[in-house]
N, C-alpha and C positions, 0 to 999 in steps of 0.2 A: 704886771708881767712886762718884763723889758722887751722892747723892740728896737733893733738897730738897723739902719739902711747902709749898705756898703755899695761902692761902685766897682764893677769888673768890665773893663773893656767897654765903657758907655753904657752898661746895663745895671739898673738898680736891682739889688739882691736884698730883700728883707729878711732879717733874722729874728726869730723868736725865741726867747729863754724860756724853757719849760720848767716845770715845778722841780724836776730833779736837777736843774742847774745846767743841762745841756742846752746847746744852741741849735734850733732846727730852721731850715731855709724855707721861704714860701715856695712851693713847688712850681707854680706858673712862672715864677721869675726865673728860676733856674732853667726851666725848658726854654724860655725866650733867650736867655744868654747862650744856651747851647744850641739854638736853632731846630729844636724839636717842635714842630708845628702842630703835631697831634697832641696838645697838652693833655687833655683828658685820658686818652687811651694810654699815653705814656705813664702818667700817674696812677691809673687805674690798675696796670700790670705790675706795679710794685708790691711786694709782700707786704701784709697788713703791719707787721712789725716795724717796718722802715718808714711808715706815715702816720699821720694824725690829722685832726681838724681843729683849726684855731679861729676863734671869732675876733674880728678886728674891725675898727672903725674905718670908713671910707666916705668919700664925698656924697655917695648915694645912701649913706646910713651904715648900719652894721653888716657884716658879710661874713660867711664861713668860707675859710680857705684851706687847702690841703697843704700841710707843712711836711717836710721829709728831714729825717735825721742825717747825719754824716754819711752813714753807709748808703742810705737811699740816694743822696748827691751823687755819690760814685757811681751807683747803679744807672743813673740818668747820664752821667758821663759817657757810659759804655754804649749807650744807645746813640749818641751824637756822633755824626760825621764831620763835624766842624773841626778844621786844623787846630784850632785853639782849645779843644776840649780838654787835653791833658794839662794844659796852662791853667785851665780853670779849675781842674782838681787839685793842682798844687795850691792855688790861691784859696780855694775853699778850705783846704786843711790848715793853712796857715791864719786864715781869718777866724775859724772857729776856735784854734788854739789862742789866738789873741784875745778873743772876746771872752773866752773861759777865764784867761788870766786877769782881764780887765774887770770882771764881775767881783774880784776880790775874794773869791772862794778859794780856800785852801784844798788841797786833795782830800783830806779827811772829811771836810766839811761836804763836799761833793758826794763822797761815799755815803755819808749818812743820809743824805737825800735820797740817793739811789736805794738805800736799804730800806727807807721808809716806802719806796714804791714796791719793793719786794714784799714787805709785811702786808700792804694793802691787797696785793695780789693773792697772797696765801690765805688771807681771811676770806677773800672772795671765793676762793676755791673750796675752803672748808664749808662756807654758807651753802655753796651750790652741791657739795658732796653729802651733806647730811639731810636726812628726811624731815626733821624738825629742828632745826638749829636755834639753841637759845644762847645767851650771853655767856653761861658757865662753860659751854663748849669752847669758846674762843679764849677765855681765861686758861681753861686747862690746856690748850694747844701750846699757848705761849708760856705757861709755867713749866711744862715739860721741857721745852726747848731751852728756857732759861736755867733750869736746874741742871740739865745734861751739860750745856757748855760751861757753867760756872764750876762744875765738879771736875770736867776734864782740865780746866786751868787752876785747879788747886784751891778753889774757894770753898770754904765749909758752909758759908751761907749763899743763897742764891742772889746773884746780882740782877738788878732790873736792866731792861734793854738799854735804857737811856744812860745807864753808868758803864757800860761795856766799852772797851776800846774797839778801833776798827778790826783788829785782827780777831777778836771774839766774835764781833758782828759777822765777819765773813764766814766763821766757821759755823755759826749759829744757823745760818739760812739753810742749808741742806738738812740739818736736824729738824727744822721747823716744817720743811717741805715733806719729809719722811713721817712726821708726826701727823700733819694734815691728811696725806695719803692714807695712812693706816686708819685713823679715825673715821674716814670716809668709808673704806672698805669694811671696817668692822661694823659699822652702822647698817650699811647695805645689804650685807649678808648675815646679819645678826650673829657674828662670830662669838661675841662675848670674850674677846681678848682683853687683857690688860695692856693697853696702849703704852702707858708709862714703863711698864717692865720691859716690853718688847724693844722700845726705844733706847732705854737706858743699857740693856745687854748689847745691842748692836754698837753703841758708841762707848762701851767700857766703863760706864758710870758705876760707881760703888754705891 
């Protein structure tokens, strides 16, 4: 995992590249740059979706640090009374954009990595939503979504997810979400519904 150290106004800001290709900043570095003295409380108040935990090496050994995404950085900027806070926001925006370009990832490659994160989250929700999840349930959910989106784009045979272009992947995400939600409700309430039929009807699949 890539780590970059950039300097703003004499402050070192560490950036960590996450699996999805996005660059997150080490929270305490941002707080110090913005003169937010209550580091822990400032970071604790951020919504969970704006922060994460990253393990990195230090002189004292490995340690876990809170990292914040781009929106999380801007939330911290709003808390700062430092005159240069707005300048820091502009700098952070430009720096993250520069790091993203320097990673050599084209937009569609970054999207594919983001889509993989969505896929993992959908499968986690399915696992948590079923009483006794088995492998065939996960295969079923993905097959329904793949067949639906393939049909909508005029393919007579189902495309595998890895063979789909970005526009198909984008349309596939809500179909997969609906499939997972319906499978979970169907299982919880014993409705006996045909999930594939319901999904195909909603999305106009022949």
